[in-house]
N, C-alpha and C positions, 0 to 999 in steps of 0.2 A: 504493500501500499503505499502510496506515495501523499507528500500534501507538498505543494510549491507556490510560491510569489512572482511572478513574474511583470517585467514591464513592458507592457506590448508597442508603447510608441513615448516618446518623450519627444516634446518642442520648445523652442525658445519664443517665449511670448512678447508685444510689442511694447511692453518693459521691463525686459529684462529676465522676469520670472520664467522660470521651468515649469514647465505640466506636465505628468504624467500619465499615463492611462493603466491602471495594473489589473491582471486577473489572476487570481488565487483558482489551481487547480487541483481536484482532489480524484486519484485515479489509483486503478487494481493493480495497476505494477504487472500483471502476467500479459504472458505475449501468445497464452495459445488460442486464442479468439478473436475476433474482432469484436470490443466493445462498443457496448452503445455509450454516445457522446452526448450530454445535455449542456448548453451554456446559458447561463439566467444574467441577466441584463438590468442597471438597475443608474437612475442619475442621468439620463439622456437632458434632462431637463433638471437644472439645478436647486428649482424649489420644492424638488417632490422628494419628499425625504419617508414616503412608506417604504418603497422597493427597497432603499438602502440599510432601513431597517431590517426590512424580509431577508436581503441579503446577509447580515450579520447575523439571524435567528438560524436561518440554514446553515453558516458557517459553522456554528458551535456546534450544532448539531451533526453536522458532520465531520467535525474533529472528534466526536466520541464515536460513530459509524467506523473512521477512519481506525481507531483504536482498536476496537472490536473485530476487526477484519470483515466487516459487511459491507463496501463497496466494489462494486463487482462488475462497472462502467467506468465514464471518465465525466466529471462536473466537472464545469470551467463556470467561478464568480467573476462578473464586472461590476464589483459595489457600486462606483464612482466613474463613470464614461463619461463625462464631463466636471474636469474638478476643479475648472477657474471658474463656472457657474457655481454649482456646489457651495463651494467657499464665501462665494459673495452672497449665494441665499436667493440668487434671480433664476429666472425661468433660461436666458442666454449668458452666455460670459460679458462682463463688463462690460468689456471694450467691442465688443462685434453684437450688432442687432441682426445679428441671424440665427434662426430657430436650429440647433444641431440637427433633430430629427428629421431636416430638412435638406441633408447634403450628401445625402446617398442616391448609389444610381451613376453620378457623373464620375468620368474619370478624367475631367478639364477642368471641375474647378480647385484654382491654386491658392485659394483664400485657406489661413490657419487650420479655421473651421473644418474647410473641405479637406484639407491634407488631413486631421484626427477623423474626420470620417470614414477615409479609406483605409485608414492603418488598421481602426478598429474594425471594419468592415472584413478587414482581409485575413484577419484574426482570427473571427468570428465562424468564418467561412470556414478555413480551414482544418477547425477543431469541432465543426455542431452537425449532428443529425437532428436535434431539434433546437428550437432556439425561444426563451418566454425573455417579453421588452417591458417590464414592469412601470407602471406611469401612477400616478396621482390625477387626481382631474386639477382642473386653473382656480383659481381665485375667486370664483363664482356658487361653483355648483359642487356639492358631495356627493357622492356616488358610491353604492353600493358594490362590492367587489366583484366583478362582470369581466370577460373576454369580450375581445370584437373582433370581429373577425371580417374579410371580404368575400360579396355572394361569389366571386370568383375563384375561390379556398377554399369554400364552406363543405366539399368534399373530403377533402382532405383533413382539413382543422378540427371539424366538428365532433368527431370520437377520439381525439386530443384532447379537446376541451373540455371535454364531459368529463375526464380525470381529475379535474383540478378543482372541486372542491368551491366554486363560485356562485353567485344566488342568480346570474342573468348569462348568458351565450347571447352575444345581440351580432346580427350580420347586417353588416351595413353594404349599399352599394356602392360602387368602385367611381373613386372620385380621382379628379386630376390632385388633390392636396396629397392623397396619399403616395404618390408614386416616386417621392423621395426619401418616403420611410424607412427606416431599418428593416423592419418586419415585411413591408410590402417584398424591396429587394432580397431579402431572404428566400421569400415563398417565390419569386419570381427563379432564383437561381435553383430552386429544389429541394429547397430547406425550411421543413413547416416551423412558423415563429409566431405563436401564440402572442399577442398584446393583451397585457392586464393592466386593469384600470379602478382604482379604488381611492375613496377617502378623498381629499381636498390637499391643493396645494398647503407648502408651512405649517402642515402639523403630522404627525403621529399619529395613526388607529388602531391602538393595540392590537383590540379584540378583530380588525378586519384581515391586521399583519401576521395575525397566528392563524385563523381561517386558510389565508394562500399556504402559509408557510406548510398547512399539512395538505393541503392539495398540490403542492411540490412535491412533499415527501411521498405521497399517493405515486404521484406522477414517475417519477426516480424509480420507485417499487415495481410499478408495471411494465416500464421499458425494459428493466432488466440492470437498472444501475447501479439499484441498493436490493441486498438481500429480502425475501418476502416475510412482513410480519406476519405471529403466529393470531396475535389479536388485535385486529384493524379498527379502527375507531369509524363511529358513520362519517358519510359523507354528503354534501348536499349534491342533488341532482339539476345543474343549472336547468333554467326557464329557458329554452330557445327563443327568439323573437326573429321576425323577419320584420323589415322596413314597417310594414302596415300594423303592427303587434305594438305599435310603440306610440303612445298618447302623449303629446307636449303641451304642457299648459304654458300660454304665454302673458306677458302682461300687456294689459289692452292699456296701462298711459303710465307716463316717468312718479315716481314716486318711491316711497319705501317699502319692499317686503317683510313683513313679519310674519314666520313660520310658525303654523300652531298644531303640529302633526310632526310625530317622529321620522326620519328616512329610513325604511324596510318594512313600513308597514302596510298593512292590506285592507285597501280602501275600498269604498263602495260607492256610486254613484250620488254627488249631492254632499259627501263629507266632505266637511271642513277643512281646507289647507291651510289656508293662513290669512292677512288681509294686505290689502296697499293701503297706506294713506299717502295723503300731499300733504307735507310739513307748514306747505305754504297758503293753504285753504284751510276754512272752519269745517268742512264736510264730514260726515263721517266715513270712518276706514272702509271703504271698498271690499269685501268679502270674497275670497276665492275659492271656489267649488271643486271637487272632482268632478270630471266629465264621462267616467269611465268607471269599472269594477277591477281591481289587479294590485299590483304590487307598485307601492311607489318605490322607485330605485334612483331615483334621482332628485332632491331639492334643493333651492337655490339658499345660499348662506351669505353672501354679501347683498346687503340691505338695497342697494342702489341700483333702481330700474330705470328702464325707459321701454318705448312702446316696442313691442315684440321680444320684450329678455322673458329668457328661459325661467319661469319659475317653478316647473317639477317635470316630471316625465313618469311614467305610470305604464308598466308590462302587463297587456291584455290579457285576461283570466282567457284559459286556450277556445273556450267555447265561444268567444266572443270575435274569433281572429277573423 
């Protein structure tokens, strides 16, 4: 059994600072047969801490598994893929306004983020049979643990995603915005890549992180990277959602949104979700009600709204699709 840490890439920043992307690898060390290889990536966006925490939790578990001799494959962890952004606590590196997860797929991008993305992608591609890319939500919306996949990859990815103990499996139509992401380009190159989204940025949601940790460990056992357990915990079977099975509740006007329900609740049509207030008006708050029955899997946390701002998303019950 081996446990090694290597520098994938080192770059000189514009202010003379050195940035390093590191990978920690746990491997069986056996050369008798080809072992499955799974990579877990976090920190592509510097303000998304749940993924970094999940990588730490997983690393601690794998250290114990390594001591017990129960690792039967290769597991690569990239806990901080965008180190300068993580140190700054910003979505992107402080001296580049470019989204790091929009730098993949191009061989002609000569910017520093582009070079870092190419080096990271090359290392992941050479070492992976399966990849997880872990994200938190943006500043505005909190999310239940979910896996998001594109329609064109659903046949290959849905069976894998069902092993991962998330609440939701959301199938998206392909849009141009995805074509420069890490996961899209790995899938395009034949490496199954699953995008996990959970919580909200700038926070750590321990309950969700432990839920995803259990899902990752289950996946590692199922594909043969870890020895099977005799007593396995119960795992969630995610609700699979097509685009027409998601109801989006949007603000009708600008104001402040006050949620009156907890994320993850089952709602009925007409249930009270929250209220919109106009701080410059004497009018009563405008109540926001659920238009359908289902699981509340997205809920706005940033109070400020504009017309059309997303307030909540509901996963329709199967009989309503």
